[in-house]
C-alpha positions in Angstrom: -49.6 3.7 -23.0 -50.4 0.2 -22.1 -48.1 0.5 -19.2 -49.4 3.5 -18.2 -52.7 2.1 -17.6 -51.5 -1.1 -15.8 -49.7 1.5 -14.0 -52.8 3.5 -13.0 -54.5 0.0 -12.5 -52.5 -0.8 -9.8 -52.4 2.2 -8.3 -56.1 1.8 -7.6 -55.8 -1.9 -6.9 -53.5 -1.7 -3.8 -55.6 1.5 -2.4 -59.2 -0.7 -2.6 -57.6 -3.8 -1.7 -56.0 -2.6 1.7 -59.3 -1.1 2.4 -61.0 -4.0 1.4 -58.7 -6.4 3.9 -58.5 -3.5 6.6 -61.7 -3.8 6.6 -62.0 -7.5 7.1 -59.7 -7.7 9.9 -60.7 -4.6 11.9 -64.2 -6.2 11.9 -62.8 -9.3 14.2 -61.0 -7.0 16.4 -62.9 -6.0 19.6 -64.9 -3.0 20.1 -62.3 -0.2 21.5 -57.8 -0.8 20.1 -54.7 0.4 21.5 -54.1 3.5 19.9 -51.1 5.6 21.7 -48.6 2.6 20.9 -45.0 4.7 21.2 -45.5 5.9 24.9 -42.6 4.1 26.2 -44.1 1.1 24.7 -46.6 1.1 27.4 -51.0 1.1 26.5 -52.7 4.1 28.0 -55.0 5.2 25.3 -57.5 3.4 23.4 -59.8 4.2 20.5 -63.0 2.9 18.9 -62.0 0.2 16.6 -64.1 2.4 13.6 -60.9 4.8 13.6 -59.0 2.3 12.3 -60.7 2.7 9.3 -60.0 6.2 8.5 -56.6 5.0 7.6 -57.0 2.8 4.4 -59.5 5.3 3.6 -57.3 8.3 2.9 -55.0 5.7 1.5 -57.8 4.6 -1.3 -58.3 8.6 -1.8 -54.7 9.5 -2.1 -54.7 6.2 -4.9 -57.4 8.1 -6.5 -55.9 11.2 -6.2 -52.6 10.3 -7.8 -54.0 8.5 -10.7 -55.9 11.7 -11.5 -53.3 13.9 -11.6 -50.9 11.2 -13.2 -53.5 11.2 -16.5 -53.7 14.5 -16.5 -49.9 15.3 -16.6 -48.1 12.3 -18.0 -48.1 14.1 -21.6 -46.4 16.5 -19.9 -44.5 14.7 -17.4 -42.5 12.0 -19.6 -41.4 14.8 -21.6 -39.8 16.7 -19.0 -38.4 13.6 -17.7 -39.8 14.3 -14.5 -41.9 12.6 -11.8 -41.5 13.1 -8.3 -45.0 13.4 -8.1 -45.8 9.5 -8.3 -42.3 9.6 -5.5 -43.9 11.5 -2.7 -47.3 9.6 -3.9 -45.6 6.0 -3.7 -43.6 7.3 -0.2 -46.9 8.5 1.7 -48.7 5.8 0.9 -46.5 3.7 1.6 -46.3 4.7 5.2 -49.9 5.4 6.1 -49.9 1.8 4.7 -47.5 0.2 7.2 -49.0 2.5 10.3 -52.5 1.1 9.4 -51.2 -2.3 9.6 -49.1 -1.8 12.6 -52.0 -0.2 14.3 -54.9 -3.3 13.0 -51.4 -5.4 14.0 -52.0 -4.1 17.8 -55.5 -4.2 17.8 -55.7 -7.9 17.1 -53.1 -8.6 19.8 -55.1 -7.1 22.3 -58.0 -9.0 21.1 -56.9 -11.8 21.9 -54.5 -11.2 24.6 -55.2 -8.5 25.9 -51.8 -7.0 26.5 -50.5 -4.0 28.1 -47.2 -3.6 26.8 -46.5 -3.7 23.7 -42.6 -4.1 22.0 -42.1 -2.2 19.0 -38.4 -1.2 18.9 -38.1 1.7 16.9 -35.5 0.1 14.8 -38.2 -1.9 13.7 -39.9 0.8 12.0 -36.8 2.8 10.6 -36.1 -0.7 8.9 -39.6 -0.7 7.1 -39.5 3.1 6.1 -36.3 2.3 4.2 -38.4 -0.3 2.4 -41.4 1.8 1.5 -38.5 4.1 0.5 -36.7 2.1 -2.2 -40.1 1.4 -3.7 -40.9 5.0 -3.6 -37.6 5.8 -5.6 -37.6 3.0 -8.0 -40.8 3.1 -8.7 -40.2 6.3 -10.7 -37.7 4.8 -12.8 -39.2 3.4 -15.8 -40.6 6.9 -16.3 -37.2 9.1 -15.4 -35.7 11.0 -18.8 -33.2 9.1 -20.9 -29.9 10.7 -19.4 -31.3 11.0 -16.3 -29.0 10.6 -12.7 -31.7 8.6 -11.0 -31.8 5.1 -13.0 -29.8 2.5 -14.3 -26.6 5.2 -15.8 -24.5 3.2 -17.0 -22.7 3.1 -20.2 -25.1 0.7 -22.1 -27.9 2.6 -20.7 -26.4 6.1 -21.7 -26.1 5.1 -25.4 -29.0 4.0 -26.2 -32.5 5.1 -25.0 -34.2 1.8 -25.5 -31.7 -0.2 -23.8 -32.1 2.9 -20.7 -35.9 1.9 -21.3 -36.1 -1.1 -21.0 -33.0 -2.5 -18.0 -34.5 0.8 -16.0 -38.4 -0.9 -16.0 -36.8 -4.2 -14.8 -34.9 -2.2 -12.2 -38.1 -0.8 -11.2 -39.6 -4.1 -10.7 -36.5 -5.5 -8.1 -36.5 -2.3 -6.4 -40.5 -3.2 -6.0 -39.6 -6.4 -4.8 -36.7 -5.7 -2.5 -38.6 -2.9 -0.7 -41.2 -5.2 -0.3 -39.2 -8.0 1.7 -37.0 -5.2 3.6 -41.1 -4.1 4.8 -42.3 -7.8 5.7 -38.2 -8.9 7.1 -39.0 -5.3 10.1 -42.6 -7.3 10.7 -40.9 -10.6 10.8 -38.4 -9.1 13.0 -41.1 -7.4 15.7 -43.1 -11.3 15.4 -39.8 -13.3 16.0 -37.2 -11.1 17.1 -34.3 -9.9 15.4 -32.0 -12.5 13.6 -28.8 -11.6 11.9 -29.2 -14.9 9.4 -32.0 -13.4 7.7 -30.2 -9.9 7.9 -27.3 -11.4 5.6 -28.9 -12.4 3.3 -31.4 -10.4 2.8 -28.6 -8.0 2.0 -26.7 -10.8 -0.4 -30.4 -10.7 -2.0 -31.0 -6.2 -2.1 -27.4 -6.3 -3.8 -28.0 -8.5 -6.5 -31.2 -7.4 -7.9 -30.1 -3.7 -7.2 -27.3 -3.9 -8.9 -26.0 -7.1 -10.3 -28.7 -8.8 -12.0 -30.2 -5.0 -13.7 -26.5 -4.4 -15.0 -26.6 -7.7 -16.7 -29.4 -7.1 -18.0 -28.4 -4.1 -19.2 -25.1 -5.2 -20.7 -27.2 -8.5 -22.4 -29.7 -6.4 -24.6 -27.3 -3.7 -25.1 -25.7 -6.7 -26.9 -28.5 -8.2 -28.6 -29.0 -4.5 -30.1 -25.4 -4.1 -31.0 -25.6 -7.2 -33.1 -29.1 -6.9 -35.0 -27.8 -3.5 -36.3 -24.4 -4.8 -37.7 -26.5 -8.0 -39.3 
């Protein structure tokens, strides 16, 4: 129950913090900010900065609805081993938060430089979307049904449910960290230009965090449990 409450609190906290931080930054923007940024990268439409607050408000409302839904259906969902709803909620929220801060960044750049053209290659947006999808997928690992195909499915986790639960909690955390790093790196590339060294380092780190480390952790837990049972 503590784990469930902790996740519900985290979901609400992200929505509230995103709204507060967005408002603080939006207040510093000029009254009119660019809105059409993907039409050949040329800014040809403007909107009032107050409209930018709509997206973080929607994010918060989705977070509230997600928590209410989880509280009403958690027992049923866990019993059936299904949590596709969490994936959808997390994915939608992640995309909206990314778009929210992308628009704020454009507005902030316009306020400080009065730029008339902005370079945002679609490749960076696609990279950020991959990061958001990674976070969404791995967020459902700890609550998937024992033996589910979605999760850390190796010999040790298939044999013991306690190993499955513990190992997939770590895998969910590493997926969260990796996804956030991918999104942040896409933002870094957008601001400072592409760098193969950073991308290569991220690929190695992602491989370790998403696969190698969780597998080693699962094997370690399994060996401890088996040895304790034998003794």
